[in-house]
N, C-alpha and C positions, 0 to 999 in steps of 0.2 A: 505492499499501501506509498502512497506515496500521498507530499500535500497537493497534489492535485484533485482529490478526492474531498476535501473540506469545503463547504461553502460555510455562507455567512446568513443564516436565517434571522437575526434578528440585530439589532443596533439600541444604543441609547449614548446621550450625549450630554452632559452636566458642564459645561464650560462660561466662561463670560461674553462668550458670543453670541447663548442662548441658552433656553432652559429647554432642554429636546434637540433631540437632530435637526430639526426640522427649521427651528428657529437659528441653530446655529450654521447650516449649510445657508439657508438665504442670507448670514449677516459674509457669511467668507464669500459665497457669489457678488455679491455687494463688493466686499473690498473694505469694509470701515471696521474701521479700527475700534478698542475699546480701552487703550492704556488712560490713567489718569496721574496725575501729579499727588503725591501725598504728600504733606509737611512734616517735618522731624517731628517725632512723638519719642524722646529717649526713653529705651534705650535704639530705639530704631532711628536711622538717619535719614535723613527726607532723601525720597524714590518715585519711580514712577513703579505703576501696578496694574494689572488685567484680574480684576476678581467676579465672582460667579456674583449676582445679582439676589439681593435677600431672597429668601423663599421661606413660609412658611413651615415652622420646626415640626407641626403635625404631621407633614410627613413620611417623616420617618416612622411614623406608629410606632409599634412596641419595643423598636431597636432604640428608641430616646431612654428608653430605663438603661439600655447596658452603655448608655456616655461614650457614643465613639467621636473617636478624633474627626474635626473636620472632613479629613480627606478621606474617611468612612462613610459621611456621612453622605459627600458625595458620590462616592461609589455606590452606596446603596440606590441612591435615586437611581442613577444613569443603568445600572446592573434590572430595576424592577422594567423602565422602560424599552429597555433590551425587551425583556422577558415575554413583555406585551407585544411587542415587537416581533418580535418570534408565535405565538401563538402559545406560548406551552403557559402552563398552569403548575406552579411546583409544588402545591398539595395533590396534582394526580401524576407525578412521577417516581418513577424509582429513584430515590436519592444516592443508593448507593453506584451508578452508574451516572452521576453526574461528578464531572471536576467545578474546580475552581481554582482558576490562575492569575492574579492581579500583580500588575506590576506597580513600583512605590522607587523613589528615589530616597524619600528623606521619611516614610513609614510615620510614625503621628509626634512629628515636631512642632505642632501648637503644641497638645498637652503636655509633652517634655520641655519645654522652654515655661510654660504658664505653671507647672506645679511645682520648676524647680526655681524660679522666682518665691513662691508661695513658699517653697523649704526656706531658703535663704532671708525670708522676711522676718516670717512669723514663728518656724520649724515647723518639724514634721505634723505637727496634730493638725495642720495648717492643708495639708495634702487631702486630696482625693484618695481615697478607697481603691477609682479607678485606675490613679497615675498611673501604676504600671502596668496594670494589661491593657490600656489604649492607648499608649504611646510604642509599645512593643510593635515590632516592623510586619510582625503576620497577622498585626488586629485585621488587620481591612478582609483579606483573603475570610481569618477567622469569622465576622461578623457577616459577610456574606453568605458561611456556610449554615450559619445557624439559622437567619432570615428565612432562608430560601430550602433547609432542609434538606442541603446538598450535602451525602456523604461520604464522596466520594473521594479520590486526591483532591489536595489541596494544599497552594501554594503562594507564596508573596515571593518574588523577584525582583534585585534590583541589580541594574547594570545602569544607573544614573537614569540619566536622560535615554535612554532606549532600551528602558524598563519594562515600559506598554509592551511595545512590536516584541522583544523576549521572551512576555506572559503570553501573547500570540503563536509566535512559534512553538513554546513550548505546551501549548493546548495542544497543538497540531501534533503534535509526537505523540501526547497520551492519547489521541485517539486513532492515531494509525496503528500505536501499541495493542488498541482493543482495549483499554485501562477506564476506559468511561463512553459513552454516549453522545454526551450531551458536554459541552464545553462553556463556562461562562467566561471569558477574558476578557483581558483590558487592562488600565490603570488609571491610577489617582493622585494626585498628589496637593498639596498643600500648605505652599510652604512659606508665603509671604509673613515672614515671622521677625523679628529681632535678630536670630543669630544668621539666619540665610542673606536674609539683605544685607546685612554689612559684610558678612563674607564673600558672597559673591562680589559685594562690592569694591573689597578690599583687594582681590584679585585682576578688578577692572573689565568685567563679564559684563556691567548691565552701563545702560546707554543713562548718561547727561543730558541729554535734550529736554531737561527739565519745562523749558520754555514751549515748547513743541510736542506733548506728550503722545500726541494720537501720530504721530509723523516719527516719531521716537526709531522704533524696530522697525530698518529697513534690510532686510536681507540683500545681500548681491550689490548694493546702492555703494556707489562711489565714498559718502559720508556718513557711512554706518557706525555705532561706534561702540552697539553692546544690545544685549535683549533687555527686555522688561519681564520679569517674574509673574506669572500666573498661578492658575488654580483651576483645579476641574477634574475629570474625570470622563471614560471614554468607554464601552463597557459593549462586546460580541460575543454573539452566542456561534458559537459553531457546533454544525453536526458534517458526520460522513454523508457526503452526498444521497446513498440509493437510502441511508435511512432519515433524507429529511424527505426525499418523494416522497419517500414508503408510508410517513405519516401526512402526506399532502403541504407540508411547507412551502412558502414561497421561498427561493435562493435569489438574494441580493445580489451575492458575487461569489465567485469561487477564491479561494488561496490556493496557487496555484503550488507556493515555494516560500522558504526561510531560508537565508541566510546570515550564519551570523561568524563575525572575528574578533578579534583584536591586534588591535596596534603592536602592543609591545615595545611602548616608544617613549611614553609621559603621562603623568597623572595628572596635566590636563589637556594639554594640548596633543592635537593629531597631528599623525605624520603628515608633513607638508605635501608630498606627491598624492595621499588618499588612497595607499595602498594599502591597508585592512579594509576600506569601507571596498574598496573594487573585491577585494575577496568577496567580501559578505554578497554583493551583488550576484559574481558569479556563481556563487553555491546556490542562491536563490535560482537562478537563471536554470542551472543545471538543474536544478529540483525539478523544476516547471515545466522542462522539456522544451526550453523555447534558447533563442540567439539575442542578442543587442539587439539586433534588427527586428524584433517583435516587439521592442516597448514604446508604448506608442504614446505615455505619460510619466512624468516623473513627479511624486509630491516629495522634498528637497526637505533637508531635516532645516538648513537655514535660519542660524540662532540669527544672525545679523554682527557677529561678532567676527572684527576684521579677519585673526587666521584660520575660523572655522569653516567661513562661509569661502575664503580662498582654498583651503586641502578641497572641500567637497567638489569645490566647480571643475578645480584641476581633476578629478576621477570623473566625475559625470562628463567631462567634455574630451576625456584621452576614451573613454568608454564607448561613447554615441556620439560617434561623428555624424551621426544623423539629424541630429539635433529635434529630439522629441521634444514638445512643448514642459518648462519646470515648472510649479509652483511651488510657493511659500506661504504658510496659511500663520505661520503665526502672530506677523504683523494684527490678527485680525484678535486672534486667542490669546496671545503671549506667551512666553513659555511657559508651558507643563512640567516640566522637569519629567518625572517618571509617568505621564499620563500620558505626555507629547507623540510618543507613536503610537498611543493606543485610539488617541481623537485623529491623529492622522492617518490612521490607518479607517478608521469610518468616515472620514472624509473622503480616500480613494476611496473605497468602496460606492460610494456614493458620485464621484466624479464617472466612474464606468457603467455605473446601472442608470446614471440620466444623462450620460454623453457629452457633461458642461464639462472645462476643464477652467477651475478659479483661475482668478488672477491672485498675483502679489500686488497686495499693496504697498502703500509707498516708498516704488522702485520709481526715482525721478531721474538720476546717470544712475547706470549700470558700470560697474568698475571695470577697467579696462583692461584688467587680467582675469576677467569672467567672460568664458566664451561657451555663452550658453543662451537659448533662447526664451525667455521669462515673458509671458503675456501678462498684460498690467489692464486686461477686461475680460469677462467671461466670456466662452468662447465656445460653441456647441461644436462635437465632430463625433465621428464615430472613432469608439477608441477599445483598441483590443486589451493587451497584457499592460500594467501601469505597475510601478514600484514604491512602495511608501519607504523615504530611507529613514534611518534612527543612528544618531552617534550617542555616547556619553564621557564623562570624563572617566578618562584611567584607557582611553582607546576601546571602547565598545562599542560595538559598531550589530544592528542588525535590518535586517531589509526582507521588507513581503511582496512577493509577486502578488497582483490579482486582475483576476479577468474578470470578464463579464459571464454568467452564468450561460 
């Protein structure tokens, strides 16, 4: 069994671009950024951020009593939407045949930082009894399994900003090995916190375009100066194509290949020639039984950092001389860290399903060193194979090959 036997029967998204996949997709297609400027509020320095709009906490239902961290809250909401989209009712399934694989870069960082400050200020007696179970990295997958009665394999994976894509690839493997029949896979992160804002800023990763928040994150643009932190979640329901057909499910798209690699180069910087990312692309294409010429669209990682964008562009330009259209969606959503790969995979599913290539917002002057075809307006087209690219600190690379069903 290969990756080409796996189809996407449901998607759910909870991002700064919108509540639900439809709202998020519309905003991405209209290239409407969401970044805002947030004043200094010690211990957090002034910064730009893309936040999920407030939602009614009652939507969490019984999960509220378990005090989930914000990243787990977003994952729960996205997962519910994905299951509804797939036409699945957890109360009626065999939970032992359902796997949950969630990617996250920072874990329950909001809870960890809040409770640590409470301990330092007032002592352990003011800490929540949920402080540890809520902040542990496995908490997201645990919350989802409890909520949906999924008693099969359960994992939280961390490959930094490639985590969401890695989770989907891991779920594909579980399906191929017949360890499950349904996989709920994706990613969530909510790290707009004092530690992460200050830490990312300290290494020069964040944009300082404070006078123009909406125009701050500009992948592949000559004037790019870093990314904008975001928060959100993207969840996909994956099934073997034969199983989906047997239950009469609609397949939105098929995930035909997954490739992963490590740069083994630097804890932050990618290899300048993009060789690690190219290896992941080749692996995904080989699993899909496809060639580089079969690729008709690429959803790039596109963080808007000078070094990262240049390395990714070098890899793509050398691999794809036919210049398929390249989209970078982070100007709209912000950089969702561990959720980015999952949300961008969901957007790539919608791209091939609906035959629409989303634009890249804020691209005003292409970096002369970037030899890519990057549309700035939404374009219809007949799309075959598309790639969703993800990279992460430490040289983590993950690529998903996605085609119409």
